[in-house]
C-alpha positions in Angstrom: 6.1 -65.4 8.5 9.1 -63.4 7.6 10.4 -59.8 7.6 9.6 -59.7 3.9 5.9 -60.5 4.4 5.7 -57.8 7.1 7.4 -55.3 4.7 5.1 -56.2 1.8 2.0 -55.9 3.8 2.9 -52.6 5.5 4.1 -51.0 2.2 0.6 -51.6 0.8 -1.1 -49.5 3.6 -2.0 -45.9 2.6 0.6 -43.5 3.8 2.8 -46.1 5.4 6.5 -45.1 5.5 9.5 -47.3 6.2 12.5 -46.1 8.2 15.4 -47.3 10.3 15.3 -44.6 13.1 17.7 -46.4 15.4 20.1 -47.6 12.7 21.5 -51.1 12.4 18.8 -52.5 10.1 15.5 -52.1 11.9 12.3 -52.1 9.8 10.1 -49.5 11.4 6.8 -48.7 9.8 5.0 -45.4 10.5 1.9 -43.6 9.4 1.8 -39.8 9.9 5.2 -40.1 11.6 3.9 -42.5 14.3 5.1 -46.1 14.7 2.7 -48.9 14.0 5.1 -51.9 13.4 8.7 -52.7 14.0 11.1 -55.6 13.3 14.3 -55.4 15.3 17.7 -55.4 13.6 19.5 -58.0 15.7 16.4 -59.7 17.2 14.9 -60.8 13.9 12.5 -63.2 15.7 9.2 -61.4 15.0 7.3 -58.1 14.6 6.0 -55.8 17.3 2.5 -54.2 16.8 0.2 -52.0 18.8 -2.9 -53.4 20.5 -6.0 -51.4 21.4 -5.0 -51.2 25.1 -2.9 -52.9 27.7 -5.7 -55.4 28.6 -5.9 -56.6 25.0 -2.2 -57.1 24.8 -2.2 -59.0 28.1 -5.0 -61.2 26.9 -3.2 -62.0 23.7 0.0 -62.8 25.7 -2.0 -65.0 28.1 -3.6 -66.8 25.1 -0.1 -67.5 23.7 -0.7 -65.3 20.6 2.2 -63.0 21.3 4.9 -61.9 23.8 5.5 -58.6 25.5 7.3 -56.4 23.1 10.7 -55.4 24.4 11.4 -51.6 24.9 7.8 -50.6 24.0 4.7 -49.7 26.0 2.7 -52.6 27.5 0.0 -52.1 24.9 2.4 -53.5 22.3 3.1 -57.2 21.6 5.7 -59.1 19.6 4.4 -61.7 17.2 7.3 -64.3 16.9 7.7 -65.7 13.5 5.7 -68.9 13.1 3.5 -68.3 16.2 0.4 -67.1 14.3 -0.7 -67.8 10.8 0.1 -65.3 8.0 -3.6 -64.1 7.9 -3.6 -63.3 11.6 -0.2 -61.5 11.3 -1.6 -59.3 8.5 -4.7 -58.6 10.4 -2.7 -57.6 13.5 -0.5 -55.3 11.3 -3.6 -53.7 9.8 -5.2 -53.3 13.3 -2.1 -51.6 14.6 -2.0 -49.3 11.6 -5.7 -48.4 12.1 -5.2 -47.7 15.8 -2.3 -45.3 15.1 -4.0 -43.7 12.1 -7.2 -43.0 14.1 -5.2 -41.0 16.6 -3.5 -38.8 14.1 -4.7 -35.2 13.8 -7.6 -34.8 11.4 -5.6 -32.7 9.0 -3.0 -35.5 8.7 -5.7 -38.1 8.3 -7.2 -36.1 5.5 -4.0 -36.4 3.5 -4.1 -40.2 3.6 -5.9 -42.4 1.0 -8.8 -44.4 2.4 -8.0 -47.8 3.7 -10.0 -50.4 1.8 -11.4 -53.3 3.8 
């Protein structure tokens, strides 16, 4: 797993936008202006994604599938490079995207192309 795999996958999601809001080379991915994935600038050891809730994040951490994401809400986890297979990484990126997209106002959701399975 690398930053490039994350960026390629996120770029393919409808309405996903890349930015570096904090400067210094972060890869922050947003949909409707809301963050769903981020790779740090200096700490290029993984990608942080949103989970459905704190309990899900805690379970994944307890199972060794991720770590607590620094600086983010406890419902976010960091997936260190090489910890999970690429298929699981992509699934977690898409899940994070879906969670954030589902909470956007309906008028914003209506402007986004459908997400194919």
